[in-house]
N, C-alpha and C positions, 0 to 999 in steps of 0.2 A: 298798411299792414306788410307788404308780401315785402316786403325788402326788411322788416324787423323781424319778421319770420327768417330769412336768410341770416339777417347780423344774430340771433339768438342757434340758429345751429351750427352757424359755425364757431361763436362760442362754446356751443357743446361739442363739439371736436378737440377744443383745446382743452376741456376739462376734462377731457378721456386721454387724452397722450400728457395733461399733467398727472396723474391720476398713476397711468403705466409708469411715470416716470418715478414716482415718490413711492409707489413699493419695490421697484428697481432699487433704490438708493436702500429702504426699509427691511428689504430680505437680504442682505451684505450684511447691516448692520442685528440681525433675529438672534443665531444665536451665538455671540462675544458679548464678551465686559463691556460692551455698551453697548446692551439690550435698551436700555434705555432712549437711544434715542429710537430706536425701532418705535418702543410704543409711542414716540412723540409722532413721529412717520406716519402707525396708522389710525391718529386720530386724524392728522390730518388727509388719510386718503378718506376716514370717513366723514369730514366735512365733504370733501371732494364731492364724494359721492351722490351727498346732498345736496348739493349745487346743482347734480346735475337732473335729480327728482326735479327742480323746485325751477329750471330751464322747461323740462322737459314737461311738465305742466304747463307754464307760458303758452311755449307752443303749442301746445294741443287747443286751449283757449282761445288765442290766435285764430287756429286754422277753425274753432266750432263760427 
């Protein structure tokens, strides 16, 4: 299970990095004529944050 926790921790870090990257791109479209792109990327951000929370819960269950 330790290797599973390590794998999940690594995955969690990757999800965080993806979230930062998505927000960075989204912000470039926020106040433009292409604001619909920002809206779609905002949804992607919410999904990534939800995935982070799910991975966190899985990690917590492994450690209990």
